All heavy atoms as a GROMACS GRO file, in nm:
protein
  529
    1MET      N    1   0.084  -0.118   0.000
    1MET     CA    2   0.000   0.000   0.000
    1MET      C    3   0.088   0.124   0.000
    1MET      O    4   0.207   0.118   0.021
    1MET     CB    5  -0.093  -0.005   0.122
    1MET     CG    6  -0.196   0.102   0.130
    1MET     SD    7  -0.326   0.079   0.009
    1MET     CE    8  -0.422   0.224   0.040
    2PHE      N    9   0.028   0.235  -0.017
    2PHE     CA   10   0.092   0.366  -0.027
    2PHE      C   11   0.141   0.413   0.110
    2PHE      O   12   0.075   0.392   0.211
    2PHE     CB   13  -0.010   0.464  -0.084
    2PHE     CG   14   0.044   0.601  -0.108
    2PHE    CD1   15   0.118   0.627  -0.222
    2PHE    CD2   16   0.019   0.703  -0.020
    2PHE    CE1   17   0.166   0.754  -0.246
    2PHE    CE2   18   0.066   0.830  -0.042
    2PHE     CZ   19   0.140   0.856  -0.156
    3ASN      N   20   0.256   0.480   0.114
    3ASN     CA   21   0.309   0.536   0.239
    3ASN      C   22   0.252   0.677   0.256
    3ASN      O   23   0.294   0.771   0.190
    3ASN     CB   24   0.461   0.541   0.236
    3ASN     CG   25   0.520   0.590   0.365
    3ASN    OD1   26   0.456   0.661   0.442
    3ASN    ND2   27   0.643   0.552   0.391
    4PHE      N   28   0.155   0.690   0.346
    4PHE     CA   29   0.085   0.817   0.364
    4PHE      C   30   0.168   0.919   0.442
    4PHE      O   31   0.133   1.036   0.446
    4PHE     CB   32  -0.049   0.794   0.434
    4PHE     CG   33  -0.150   0.732   0.343
    4PHE    CD1   34  -0.168   0.595   0.340
    4PHE    CD2   35  -0.227   0.810   0.259
    4PHE    CE1   36  -0.260   0.536   0.256
    4PHE    CE2   37  -0.320   0.754   0.173
    4PHE     CZ   38  -0.337   0.616   0.172
    5GLU      N   39   0.277   0.879   0.501
    5GLU     CA   40   0.362   0.973   0.575
    5GLU      C   41   0.462   1.043   0.486
    5GLU      O   42   0.499   1.157   0.511
    5GLU     CB   43   0.434   0.902   0.690
    5GLU     CG   44   0.339   0.858   0.798
    5GLU     CD   45   0.413   0.798   0.918
    5GLU    OE1   46   0.528   0.836   0.943
    5GLU    OE2   47   0.352   0.714   0.985
    6SER      N   48   0.507   0.976   0.379
    6SER     CA   49   0.613   1.036   0.298
    6SER      C   50   0.591   1.024   0.147
    6SER      O   51   0.672   1.073   0.071
    6SER     CB   52   0.747   0.972   0.334
    6SER     OG   53   0.743   0.832   0.303
    7GLY      N   54   0.483   0.963   0.105
    7GLY     CA   55   0.458   0.946  -0.038
    7GLY      C   56   0.423   1.077  -0.107
    7GLY      O   57   0.389   1.177  -0.044
    8ASP      N   58   0.432   1.075  -0.239
    8ASP     CA   59   0.402   1.192  -0.321
    8ASP      C   60   0.260   1.240  -0.294
    8ASP      O   61   0.164   1.163  -0.298
    8ASP     CB   62   0.419   1.154  -0.468
    8ASP     CG   63   0.386   1.269  -0.560
    8ASP    OD1   64   0.468   1.362  -0.568
    8ASP    OD2   65   0.277   1.266  -0.622
    9ILE      N   66   0.244   1.370  -0.271
    9ILE     CA   67   0.115   1.427  -0.233
    9ILE      C   68   0.013   1.414  -0.347
    9ILE      O   69  -0.106   1.393  -0.322
    9ILE     CB   70   0.129   1.574  -0.185
    9ILE    CG1   71   0.002   1.620  -0.113
    9ILE    CG2   72   0.163   1.665  -0.300
    9ILE    CD1   73  -0.023   1.556   0.018
   10ASN      N   74   0.057   1.424  -0.471
   10ASN     CA   75  -0.036   1.410  -0.583
   10ASN      C   76  -0.089   1.268  -0.596
   10ASN      O   77  -0.207   1.248  -0.625
   10ASN     CB   78   0.029   1.456  -0.714
   10ASN     CG   79   0.061   1.604  -0.711
   10ASN    OD1   80  -0.025   1.685  -0.680
   10ASN    ND2   81   0.184   1.638  -0.741
   11MET      N   82  -0.002   1.172  -0.574
   11MET     CA   83  -0.045   1.032  -0.574
   11MET      C   84  -0.140   1.006  -0.456
   11MET      O   85  -0.239   0.935  -0.470
   11MET     CB   86   0.076   0.938  -0.566
   11MET     CG   87   0.160   0.937  -0.690
   11MET     SD   88   0.072   0.871  -0.833
   11MET     CE   89   0.048   0.704  -0.784
   12MET      N   90  -0.108   1.066  -0.344
   12MET     CA   91  -0.192   1.050  -0.225
   12MET      C   92  -0.331   1.106  -0.249
   12MET      O   93  -0.432   1.041  -0.219
   12MET     CB   94  -0.125   1.121  -0.107
   12MET     CG   95  -0.194   1.105   0.024
   12MET     SD   96  -0.086   1.173   0.154
   12MET     CE   97  -0.200   1.183   0.287
   13LEU      N   98  -0.340   1.225  -0.305
   13LEU     CA   99  -0.468   1.287  -0.337
   13LEU      C  100  -0.547   1.200  -0.434
   13LEU      O  101  -0.666   1.172  -0.411
   13LEU     CB  102  -0.446   1.426  -0.398
   13LEU     CG  103  -0.571   1.496  -0.449
   13LEU    CD1  104  -0.666   1.529  -0.335
   13LEU    CD2  105  -0.532   1.620  -0.528
   14SER      N  106  -0.483   1.154  -0.537
   14SER     CA  107  -0.550   1.070  -0.636
   14SER      C  108  -0.600   0.940  -0.576
   14SER      O  109  -0.714   0.898  -0.599
   14SER     CB  110  -0.453   1.042  -0.751
   14SER     OG  111  -0.513   0.959  -0.847
   15LEU      N  112  -0.516   0.875  -0.498
   15LEU     CA  113  -0.552   0.748  -0.436
   15LEU      C  114  -0.668   0.765  -0.338
   15LEU      O  115  -0.766   0.688  -0.342
   15LEU     CB  116  -0.431   0.688  -0.363
   15LEU     CG  117  -0.454   0.559  -0.288
   15LEU    CD1  118  -0.492   0.447  -0.384
   15LEU    CD2  119  -0.331   0.520  -0.209
   16LEU      N  120  -0.660   0.864  -0.252
   16LEU     CA  121  -0.767   0.887  -0.154
   16LEU      C  122  -0.900   0.916  -0.223
   16LEU      O  123  -1.002   0.856  -0.189
   16LEU     CB  124  -0.730   1.002  -0.060
   16LEU     CG  125  -0.623   0.972   0.044
   16LEU    CD1  126  -0.580   1.102   0.113
   16LEU    CD2  127  -0.670   0.870   0.145
   17ASN      N  128  -0.898   1.007  -0.319
   17ASN     CA  129  -1.023   1.044  -0.385
   17ASN      C  130  -1.080   0.929  -0.468
   17ASN      O  131  -1.201   0.912  -0.475
   17ASN     CB  132  -1.007   1.171  -0.467
   17ASN     CG  133  -1.013   1.296  -0.382
   17ASN    OD1  134  -1.063   1.293  -0.269
   17ASN    ND2  135  -0.962   1.405  -0.434
   18MET      N  136  -0.994   0.848  -0.528
   18MET     CA  137  -1.042   0.733  -0.603
   18MET      C  138  -1.109   0.632  -0.509
   18MET      O  139  -1.218   0.583  -0.537
   18MET     CB  140  -0.927   0.664  -0.676
   18MET     CG  141  -0.972   0.538  -0.752
   18MET     SD  142  -0.833   0.442  -0.815
   18MET     CE  143  -0.762   0.380  -0.662
   19LYS      N  144  -1.044   0.603  -0.398
   19LYS     CA  145  -1.100   0.508  -0.300
   19LYS      C  146  -1.231   0.562  -0.242
   19LYS      O  147  -1.327   0.487  -0.224
   19LYS     CB  148  -1.001   0.480  -0.188
   19LYS     CG  149  -0.878   0.404  -0.230
   19LYS     CD  150  -0.913   0.262  -0.260
   19LYS     CE  151  -0.791   0.178  -0.290
   19LYS     NZ  152  -0.827   0.039  -0.321
   20LEU      N  153  -1.236   0.691  -0.213
   20LEU     CA  154  -1.358   0.751  -0.160
   20LEU      C  155  -1.470   0.747  -0.263
   20LEU      O  156  -1.585   0.722  -0.229
   20LEU     CB  157  -1.331   0.895  -0.113
   20LEU     CG  158  -1.246   0.908   0.013
   20LEU    CD1  159  -1.199   1.051   0.031
   20LEU    CD2  160  -1.322   0.860   0.135
   21ARG      N  161  -1.438   0.771  -0.387
   21ARG     CA  162  -1.538   0.769  -0.494
   21ARG      C  163  -1.588   0.627  -0.522
   21ARG      O  164  -1.708   0.605  -0.537
   21ARG     CB  165  -1.478   0.829  -0.621
   21ARG     CG  166  -1.574   0.832  -0.739
   21ARG     CD  167  -1.506   0.870  -0.869
   21ARG     NE  168  -1.417   0.763  -0.910
   21ARG     CZ  169  -1.289   0.779  -0.943
   21ARG    NH1  170  -1.234   0.897  -0.939
   21ARG    NH2  171  -1.215   0.677  -0.978
   22ASP      N  172  -1.497   0.531  -0.528
   22ASP     CA  173  -1.531   0.397  -0.576
   22ASP      C  174  -1.563   0.294  -0.469
   22ASP      O  175  -1.635   0.198  -0.497
   22ASP     CB  176  -1.417   0.341  -0.661
   22ASP     CG  177  -1.392   0.421  -0.788
   22ASP    OD1  178  -1.480   0.500  -0.827
   22ASP    OD2  179  -1.284   0.404  -0.847
   23GLU      N  180  -1.510   0.312  -0.348
   23GLU     CA  181  -1.521   0.204  -0.250
   23GLU      C  182  -1.576   0.242  -0.112
   23GLU      O  183  -1.629   0.155  -0.043
   23GLU     CB  184  -1.383   0.140  -0.229
   23GLU     CG  185  -1.326   0.078  -0.354
   23GLU     CD  186  -1.186   0.023  -0.333
   23GLU    OE1  187  -1.157  -0.024  -0.221
   23GLU    OE2  188  -1.106   0.029  -0.428
   24PHE      N  189  -1.562   0.368  -0.071
   24PHE     CA  190  -1.596   0.404   0.066
   24PHE      C  191  -1.691   0.522   0.070
   24PHE      O  192  -1.671   0.621   0.000
   24PHE     CB  193  -1.470   0.434   0.147
   24PHE     CG  194  -1.378   0.316   0.158
   24PHE    CD1  195  -1.273   0.300   0.070
   24PHE    CD2  196  -1.400   0.218   0.253
   24PHE    CE1  197  -1.189   0.189   0.077
   24PHE    CE2  198  -1.318   0.107   0.262
   24PHE     CZ  199  -1.213   0.092   0.174
   25SER      N  200  -1.791   0.514   0.155
   25SER     CA  201  -1.892   0.620   0.163
   25SER      C  202  -1.846   0.738   0.249
   25SER      O  203  -1.908   0.844   0.247
   25SER     CB  204  -2.023   0.566   0.217
   25SER     OG  205  -2.005   0.511   0.347
   26ASP      N  206  -1.737   0.722   0.323
   26ASP     CA  207  -1.680   0.834   0.398
   26ASP      C  208  -1.536   0.804   0.438
   26ASP      O  209  -1.489   0.692   0.426
   26ASP     CB  210  -1.764   0.872   0.521
   26ASP     CG  211  -1.775   0.762   0.624
   26ASP    OD1  212  -1.672   0.702   0.661
   26ASP    OD2  213  -1.887   0.735   0.669
   27LEU      N  214  -1.466   0.908   0.481
   27LEU     CA  215  -1.324   0.897   0.514
   27LEU      C  216  -1.300   0.800   0.630
   27LEU      O  217  -1.204   0.723   0.628
   27LEU     CB  218  -1.267   1.035   0.547
   27LEU     CG  219  -1.118   1.040   0.579
   27LEU    CD1  220  -1.034   0.989   0.462
   27LEU    CD2  221  -1.077   1.182   0.616
   28ASP      N  222  -1.386   0.801   0.730
   28ASP     CA  223  -1.366   0.713   0.845
   28ASP      C  224  -1.369   0.565   0.806
   28ASP      O  225  -1.294   0.485   0.862
   28ASP     CB  226  -1.469   0.742   0.953
   28ASP     CG  227  -1.443   0.875   1.023
   28ASP    OD1  228  -1.325   0.913   1.038
   28ASP    OD2  229  -1.540   0.941   1.063
   29LYS      N  230  -1.451   0.530   0.710
   29LYS     CA  231  -1.457   0.390   0.665
   29LYS      C  232  -1.329   0.351   0.593
   29LYS      O  233  -1.277   0.242   0.612
   29LYS     CB  234  -1.579   0.367   0.577
   29LYS     CG  235  -1.707   0.369   0.658
   29LYS     CD  236  -1.827   0.338   0.575
   29LYS     CE  237  -1.947   0.334   0.669
   29LYS     NZ  238  -2.063   0.400   0.617
   30LEU      N  239  -1.276   0.442   0.511
   30LEU     CA  240  -1.149   0.416   0.443
   30LEU      C  241  -1.036   0.401   0.545
   30LEU      O  242  -0.957   0.307   0.539
   30LEU     CB  243  -1.118   0.531   0.346
   30LEU     CG  244  -0.995   0.516   0.259
   30LEU    CD1  245  -1.018   0.587   0.126
   30LEU    CD2  246  -0.870   0.568   0.324
   31ILE      N  247  -1.030   0.493   0.640
   31ILE     CA  248  -0.928   0.491   0.746
   31ILE      C  249  -0.934   0.360   0.824
   31ILE      O  250  -0.833   0.296   0.849
   31ILE     CB  251  -0.948   0.611   0.842
   31ILE    CG1  252  -0.927   0.744   0.770
   31ILE    CG2  253  -0.860   0.600   0.965
   31ILE    CD1  254  -0.788   0.774   0.726
   32GLY      N  255  -1.054   0.321   0.863
   32GLY     CA  256  -1.072   0.198   0.941
   32GLY      C  257  -1.035   0.073   0.863
   32GLY      O  258  -0.970  -0.017   0.916
   33TYR      N  259  -1.074   0.068   0.737
   33TYR     CA  260  -1.048  -0.051   0.655
   33TYR      C  261  -0.899  -0.076   0.639
   33TYR      O  262  -0.852  -0.188   0.647
   33TYR     CB  263  -1.114  -0.034   0.518
   33TYR     CG  264  -1.102  -0.155   0.431
   33TYR    CD1  265  -1.191  -0.261   0.443
   33TYR    CD2  266  -1.001  -0.166   0.335
   33TYR    CE1  267  -1.180  -0.374   0.364
   33TYR    CE2  268  -0.989  -0.277   0.255
   33TYR     CZ  269  -1.079  -0.381   0.269
   33TYR     OH  270  -1.066  -0.492   0.190
   34TYR      N  271  -0.823   0.031   0.615
   34TYR     CA  272  -0.679   0.018   0.592
   34TYR      C  273  -0.596   0.042   0.718
   34TYR      O  274  -0.473   0.043   0.711
   34TYR     CB  275  -0.633   0.113   0.482
   34TYR     CG  276  -0.682   0.070   0.345
   34TYR    CD1  277  -0.782   0.141   0.279
   34TYR    CD2  278  -0.630  -0.041   0.282
   34TYR    CE1  279  -0.828   0.102   0.154
   34TYR    CE2  280  -0.674  -0.082   0.157
   34TYR     CZ  281  -0.773  -0.010   0.094
   34TYR     OH  282  -0.818  -0.049  -0.030
   35SER      N  283  -0.661   0.064   0.832
   35SER     CA  284  -0.591   0.090   0.960
   35SER      C  285  -0.490   0.204   0.945
   35SER      O  286  -0.374   0.192   0.982
   35SER     CB  287  -0.522  -0.036   1.010
   35SER     OG  288  -0.615  -0.137   1.033
   36LEU      N  289  -0.537   0.315   0.891
   36LEU     CA  290  -0.451   0.431   0.870
   36LEU      C  291  -0.463   0.529   0.985
   36LEU      O  292  -0.556   0.522   1.064
   36LEU     CB  293  -0.492   0.502   0.740
   36LEU     CG  294  -0.486   0.418   0.613
   36LEU    CD1  295  -0.547   0.494   0.496
   36LEU    CD2  296  -0.345   0.375   0.582
   37ASN      N  297  -0.369   0.621   0.992
   37ASN     CA  298  -0.370   0.726   1.094
   37ASN      C  299  -0.437   0.849   1.034
   37ASN      O  300  -0.379   0.919   0.950
   37ASN     CB  301  -0.228   0.757   1.140
   37ASN     CG  302  -0.224   0.855   1.253
   37ASN    OD1  303  -0.297   0.954   1.256
   37ASN    ND2  304  -0.136   0.830   1.347
   38LYS      N  305  -0.559   0.876   1.076
   38LYS     CA  306  -0.637   0.987   1.020
   38LYS      C  307  -0.568   1.120   1.041
   38LYS      O  308  -0.566   1.205   0.952
   38LYS     CB  309  -0.776   0.989   1.084
   38LYS     CG  310  -0.870   1.090   1.023
   38LYS     CD  311  -1.009   1.078   1.082
   38LYS     CE  312  -1.106   1.175   1.020
   38LYS     NZ  313  -1.242   1.162   1.075
   39GLU      N  314  -0.509   1.140   1.158
   39GLU     CA  315  -0.442   1.266   1.189
   39GLU      C  316  -0.328   1.295   1.091
   39GLU      O  317  -0.313   1.407   1.043
   39GLU     CB  318  -0.389   1.263   1.333
   39GLU     CG  319  -0.330   1.393   1.378
   39GLU     CD  320  -0.286   1.389   1.524
   39GLU    OE1  321  -0.357   1.328   1.606
   39GLU    OE2  322  -0.181   1.447   1.552
   40ILE      N  323  -0.248   1.194   1.061
   40ILE     CA  324  -0.136   1.211   0.967
   40ILE      C  325  -0.188   1.249   0.829
   40ILE      O  326  -0.137   1.340   0.765
   40ILE     CB  327  -0.049   1.083   0.961
   40ILE    CG1  328   0.030   1.068   1.090
   40ILE    CG2  329   0.045   1.088   0.840
   40ILE    CD1  330   0.105   0.937   1.102
   41ILE      N  331  -0.290   1.179   0.783
   41ILE     CA  332  -0.346   1.206   0.651
   41ILE      C  333  -0.402   1.348   0.644
   41ILE      O  334  -0.371   1.423   0.551
   41ILE     CB  335  -0.454   1.102   0.615
   41ILE    CG1  336  -0.386   0.966   0.593
   41ILE    CG2  337  -0.532   1.146   0.492
   41ILE    CD1  338  -0.481   0.852   0.577
   42LEU      N  339  -0.483   1.385   0.741
   42LEU     CA  340  -0.542   1.520   0.739
   42LEU      C  341  -0.437   1.629   0.747
   42LEU      O  342  -0.446   1.730   0.676
   42LEU     CB  343  -0.643   1.534   0.853
   42LEU     CG  344  -0.771   1.451   0.838
   42LEU    CD1  345  -0.858   1.466   0.962
   42LEU    CD2  346  -0.848   1.490   0.713
   43LYS      N  347  -0.334   1.610   0.829
   43LYS     CA  348  -0.228   1.711   0.841
   43LYS      C  349  -0.150   1.727   0.711
   43LYS      O  350  -0.120   1.838   0.670
   43LYS     CB  351  -0.134   1.677   0.957
   43LYS     CG  352  -0.190   1.713   1.092
   43LYS     CD  353  -0.089   1.687   1.201
   43LYS     CE  354  -0.152   1.724   1.335
   43LYS     NZ  355  -0.058   1.704   1.446
   44ARG      N  356  -0.115   1.614   0.649
   44ARG     CA  357  -0.041   1.622   0.522
   44ARG      C  358  -0.124   1.689   0.415
   44ARG      O  359  -0.074   1.772   0.340
   44ARG     CB  360  -0.001   1.482   0.474
   44ARG     CG  361   0.120   1.430   0.546
   44ARG     CD  362   0.209   1.341   0.465
   44ARG     NE  363   0.267   1.405   0.349
   44ARG     CZ  364   0.289   1.344   0.233
   44ARG    NH1  365   0.258   1.217   0.217
   44ARG    NH2  366   0.344   1.406   0.132
   45MET      N  367  -0.250   1.654   0.407
   45MET     CA  368  -0.337   1.712   0.305
   45MET      C  369  -0.358   1.862   0.331
   45MET      O  370  -0.349   1.942   0.239
   45MET     CB  371  -0.470   1.638   0.299
   45MET     CG  372  -0.459   1.493   0.257
   45MET     SD  373  -0.378   1.469   0.098
   45MET     CE  374  -0.509   1.521  -0.012
   46GLU      N  375  -0.382   1.898   0.456
   46GLU     CA  376  -0.402   2.039   0.490
   46GLU      C  377  -0.277   2.121   0.462
   46GLU      O  378  -0.287   2.236   0.418
   46GLU     CB  379  -0.444   2.052   0.636
   46GLU     CG  380  -0.586   2.006   0.660
   46GLU     CD  381  -0.626   2.005   0.807
   46GLU    OE1  382  -0.550   2.061   0.891
   46GLU    OE2  383  -0.731   1.948   0.838
   47LYS      N  384  -0.161   2.063   0.486
   47LYS     CA  385  -0.034   2.132   0.460
   47LYS      C  386  -0.023   2.173   0.312
   47LYS      O  387   0.034   2.276   0.280
   47LYS     CB  388   0.083   2.042   0.498
   47LYS     CG  389   0.218   2.103   0.479
   47LYS     CD  390   0.328   2.009   0.520
   47LYS     CE  391   0.463   2.070   0.488
   47LYS     NZ  392   0.572   1.976   0.513
   48GLU      N  393  -0.082   2.092   0.225
   48GLU     CA  394  -0.079   2.119   0.081
   48GLU      C  395  -0.203   2.196   0.034
   48GLU      O  396  -0.221   2.218  -0.085
   48GLU     CB  397  -0.066   1.988   0.003
   48GLU     CG  398   0.061   1.912   0.033
   48GLU     CD  399   0.187   1.985  -0.011
   48GLU    OE1  400   0.183   2.057  -0.113
   48GLU    OE2  401   0.289   1.972   0.059
   49GLY      N  402  -0.291   2.232   0.127
   49GLY     CA  403  -0.408   2.311   0.093
   49GLY      C  404  -0.532   2.230   0.059
   49GLY      O  405  -0.629   2.285   0.006
   50TYR      N  406  -0.532   2.100   0.091
   50TYR     CA  407  -0.647   2.014   0.063
   50TYR      C  408  -0.722   1.983   0.192
   50TYR      O  409  -0.661   1.956   0.294
   50TYR     CB  410  -0.602   1.883  -0.001
   50TYR     CG  411  -0.545   1.901  -0.139
   50TYR    CD1  412  -0.408   1.906  -0.159
   50TYR    CD2  413  -0.628   1.913  -0.250
   50TYR    CE1  414  -0.354   1.923  -0.285
   50TYR    CE2  415  -0.576   1.930  -0.377
   50TYR     CZ  416  -0.439   1.935  -0.394
   50TYR     OH  417  -0.387   1.953  -0.519
   51PHE      N  418  -0.854   1.986   0.181
   51PHE     CA  419  -0.939   1.958   0.296
   51PHE      C  420  -1.046   1.860   0.257
   51PHE      O  421  -1.096   1.863   0.144
   51PHE     CB  422  -1.002   2.089   0.348
   51PHE     CG  423  -0.899   2.187   0.396
   51PHE    CD1  424  -0.842   2.279   0.310
   51PHE    CD2  425  -0.857   2.185   0.528
   51PHE    CE1  426  -0.745   2.368   0.352
   51PHE    CE2  427  -0.761   2.274   0.573
   51PHE     CZ  428  -0.705   2.365   0.485
   52TYR      N  429  -1.084   1.775   0.351
   52TYR     CA  430  -1.188   1.676   0.325
   52TYR      C  431  -1.324   1.742   0.330
   52TYR      O  432  -1.360   1.806   0.427
   52TYR     CB  433  -1.180   1.562   0.427
   52TYR     CG  434  -1.287   1.457   0.407
   52TYR    CD1  435  -1.288   1.378   0.293
   52TYR    CD2  436  -1.387   1.438   0.502
   52TYR    CE1  437  -1.386   1.283   0.274
   52TYR    CE2  438  -1.485   1.342   0.484
   52TYR     CZ  439  -1.483   1.266   0.369
   52TYR     OH  440  -1.580   1.171   0.350
   53ASN      N  441  -1.402   1.727   0.223
   53ASN     CA  442  -1.537   1.780   0.214
   53ASN      C  443  -1.634   1.663   0.228
   53ASN      O  444  -1.643   1.579   0.139
   53ASN     CB  445  -1.555   1.851   0.080
   53ASN     CG  446  -1.691   1.913   0.064
   53ASN    OD1  447  -1.792   1.860   0.110
   53ASN    ND2  448  -1.695   2.026  -0.004
   54GLU      N  449  -1.702   1.655   0.341
   54GLU     CA  450  -1.794   1.544   0.368
   54GLU      C  451  -1.910   1.538   0.269
   54GLU      O  452  -1.956   1.430   0.235
   54GLU     CB  453  -1.848   1.554   0.510
   54GLU     CG  454  -1.744   1.525   0.616
   54GLU     CD  455  -1.800   1.532   0.756
   54GLU    OE1  456  -1.923   1.515   0.773
   54GLU    OE2  457  -1.721   1.557   0.848
   55GLU      N  458  -1.957   1.653   0.224
   55GLU     CA  459  -2.072   1.658   0.134
   55GLU      C  460  -2.045   1.584   0.003
   55GLU      O  461  -2.133   1.516  -0.049
   55GLU     CB  462  -2.111   1.802   0.102
   55GLU     CG  463  -2.190   1.869   0.211
   55GLU     CD  464  -2.238   2.007   0.169
   55GLU    OE1  465  -2.254   2.032   0.047
   55GLU    OE2  466  -2.258   2.089   0.258
   56VAL      N  467  -1.926   1.600  -0.050
   56VAL     CA  468  -1.892   1.536  -0.178
   56VAL      C  469  -1.799   1.416  -0.159
   56VAL      O  470  -1.763   1.350  -0.256
   56VAL     CB  471  -1.831   1.637  -0.277
   56VAL    CG1  472  -1.932   1.741  -0.318
   56VAL    CG2  473  -1.707   1.701  -0.220
   57ASN      N  474  -1.759   1.390  -0.034
   57ASN     CA  475  -1.674   1.276  -0.001
   57ASN      C  476  -1.544   1.278  -0.081
   57ASN      O  477  -1.504   1.179  -0.142
   57ASN     CB  478  -1.749   1.143  -0.022
   57ASN     CG  479  -1.680   1.026   0.044
   57ASN    OD1  480  -1.615   1.041   0.147
   57ASN    ND2  481  -1.693   0.910  -0.017
   58GLN      N  482  -1.479   1.394  -0.081
   58GLN     CA  483  -1.353   1.412  -0.153
   58GLN      C  484  -1.263   1.511  -0.081
   58GLN      O  485  -1.311   1.594  -0.004
   58GLN     CB  486  -1.377   1.472  -0.292
   58GLN     CG  487  -1.439   1.385  -0.392
   58GLN     CD  488  -1.448   1.457  -0.528
   58GLN    OE1  489  -1.445   1.581  -0.536
   58GLN    NE2  490  -1.461   1.381  -0.633
   59PHE      N  491  -1.135   1.501  -0.111
   59PHE     CA  492  -1.042   1.606  -0.072
   59PHE      C  493  -1.040   1.708  -0.183
   59PHE      O  494  -1.031   1.673  -0.301
   59PHE     CB  495  -0.901   1.549  -0.049
   59PHE     CG  496  -0.885   1.482   0.083
   59PHE    CD1  497  -0.910   1.346   0.096
   59PHE    CD2  498  -0.849   1.553   0.196
   59PHE    CE1  499  -0.896   1.282   0.218
   59PHE    CE2  500  -0.834   1.492   0.318
   59PHE     CZ  501  -0.858   1.356   0.330
   60ARG      N  502  -1.053   1.834  -0.147
   60ARG     CA  503  -1.052   1.943  -0.245
   60ARG      C  504  -0.962   2.054  -0.196
   60ARG      O  505  -0.947   2.077  -0.078
   60ARG     CB  506  -1.192   1.998  -0.266
   60ARG     CG  507  -1.282   1.898  -0.336
   60ARG     CD  508  -1.402   1.965  -0.387
   60ARG     NE  509  -1.478   1.874  -0.474
   60ARG     CZ  510  -1.598   1.900  -0.517
   60ARG    NH1  511  -1.658   2.011  -0.481
   60ARG    NH2  512  -1.660   1.815  -0.596
   61LYS      N  513  -0.904   2.125  -0.294
   61LYS     CA  514  -0.819   2.239  -0.262
   61LYS      C  515  -0.907   2.359  -0.230
   61LYS      O  516  -1.004   2.387  -0.299
   61LYS     CB  517  -0.728   2.272  -0.381
   61LYS     CG  518  -0.616   2.363  -0.342
   61LYS     CD  519  -0.491   2.323  -0.416
   61LYS     CE  520  -0.375   2.402  -0.360
   61LYS     NZ  521  -0.254   2.329  -0.366
   62ILE      N  522  -0.871   2.428  -0.125
   62ILE     CA  523  -0.948   2.547  -0.083
   62ILE      C  524  -0.866   2.670  -0.113
   62ILE      O  525  -0.750   2.672  -0.105
   62ILE     CB  526  -0.980   2.542   0.068
   62ILE    CG1  527  -1.055   2.417   0.102
   62ILE    CG2  528  -1.052   2.667   0.111
   62ILE    CD1  529  -1.202   2.416   0.073
   0.00000   0.00000   0.00000
């Protein structure tokens, strides 16, 4: 699987949004399924200007 602590941010964005679109109805289900650290993911995404939008179930740039 992808290294969410140090992997390329563009690949991370693409992977997360694809999984959210195709397999998971919300971020918590994706996090739980893969046993990921939600805090690390949110911090890395926010650092690059991306935030999770629950309404559309995607990370988007603000």
